[in-house]
N, C-alpha and C positions, 0 to 999 in steps of 0.2 A: 504494500500500500504506500503510496506519496499521499501527501498533504499539500495541497496548492490552493491558497487563496480563496479559503472559504468551503473547501470542498476535498473529499477524499478521493483518490483515484486508483483504481485497481487494474494491473495489469498482469496477466498470466507468466508472462516471462520474469518478474520480479517476485509474486506472491511464493511464500514458503509455505510448507504446511507442516503440522506436528501430527505424531500418531493419537496422542493425548496430553489433556492436561494436567496430570499428576505431577503435582509438584511446582506446577507453574500457576496456580489459581490467584495469585497476588497481580498475576501481569495479565489476567484477562479482563477485555474491557467489556462496558456493560452499553446497552441502549442509552442513549443521552448524554454520554461522555463526551466530554471536549477532549480534542487531542490537538498538540502544539506543538510544531516540530521545533528543534532549539538549536538548529544549524541551518548554514546555508545561504543563498544570495536572499530568499524571500523570508527570513528568519524575521518574524513580527508578523509577516502575513500569510504564513503557513499555517491553518488551522482548519477545524472539520468538526461535525458532531458527527458520532456514531449512531447509525440507524439500525433496526431489528435487522433489515436484509444482508447489512454489512458482516455480520455475527456466523459464527464465532471469529474473534480476533484476541491477538495478544498485544499487549503493550511492548514496544520495542526499543531498542538503544537510540538516545538523542531524542526522543519524543517524549512528554509529559500530558497526564491527563488531568483534566479538572473535573472534580466529582463533586457536589456539596448536598448537604441537606437542609443548609440554613439560606438557600436562595431558591428561586425557579430557574434551571439550569439554562433555558431557553433565553431568560433575562440575560443571564451572564454571557451566553455565546452573543447575542445582539450586542452587547456593550463593548465585548471584545472586537467584533465586526465594525464598531462605529468608527474605527481610525484610533480611538484613543490607545489601544493597545500597540498598535504601530508604532504610533508616535512615542510612547514610553520605551518600546524596545530599542528604537533608533539612537535613543539617548544611553541605554545600557548596554547594547551589545559591543562585542569585543570587535577591535579593528583588524583587517587582513582579510586574505583572500576568501576565506570561510568564514564570515561572522557566526557568532554564538551569543546565546544568552544562557545564563544561569538557571538552574531549578531556583536559587535563592530569589534571584531578580523576578522571576514570574512568580513566586509566592508573594515577593512584597507589593504586586500589581495591584492597588487598591479598587475593589469594585462599590461604588455607592451603592447603599441597598434601601429603595423605598420599601414602605409596606407591602407585604404579600399580594394584596389586591391589586395594587398598583403595576408591582412587577408585571402579574399575571393580565391586566388590561394592555398594557405596552407591549407584551409578546404577543396577544390577540391581533393588534392592529401592525406590529411589525412582521407577524409572520404571514398576515393576510397579503402585505403588501408584496412580500417576500414571493409568495405564490404568484400574486399578478405579475410581477416583473420575471420571472424565471420561469413558470411554469405555463408550456405552451397549451395545454387542454384548458387552462382557466384563463390565463394572462392575454393569449393572443384573441379569443374570441371576443373578451371584454375591451379589449385595445380595438379592435376591428368595428366594435357597435357604437364605441365611444367617437371613434373618427366617422363613420358613417352618420350621428348626430351632429356633429361639428360641421361635416360637409354640406348635410341638409339645410342647417341654423344660416350659416353664409351663403350658400346659394339662394336661400328666398331672401336674405337681405338685399343680397346685390340684383336680384331679379324682380325687387318692390319698387315699382314707378310710381309717381303721383300721377294722377289723371290729368290731362291736359283739358283746360277748358276755353273756350274758344269765343 
């Protein structure tokens, strides 16, 4: 699995499989976990959320996970995706050909936590907006309908003339 700009990329050539997870339980990822790459040219921009269809997965070297019971995990994800995390990493990452951020620096990244109902409302809005922007089955038809209404509105405005009186 590669972690790239808010999504996980799976490729049969790089996937490694294990026979069983005995002794590896602490590395098992769960649905909803946020994973963040700690190295590379896109450090600070390489994160994603584990979905049920991604499982089973193991946490690998130079990747960390965020898992919390104190906040809505989707709220935390959206906060990371807002650009605030990327700006933070730009200040903290090591210089060099392969930039790196430490687990300590990631742990020190502060996420403001409004009350849980506020987090849930923000997640609802942001998830809906994300679906409209990225899900072709919901976003594209909605965008086409909106553009059709916009076209009809301006067409009607442009083709409406005052009656000439003689």
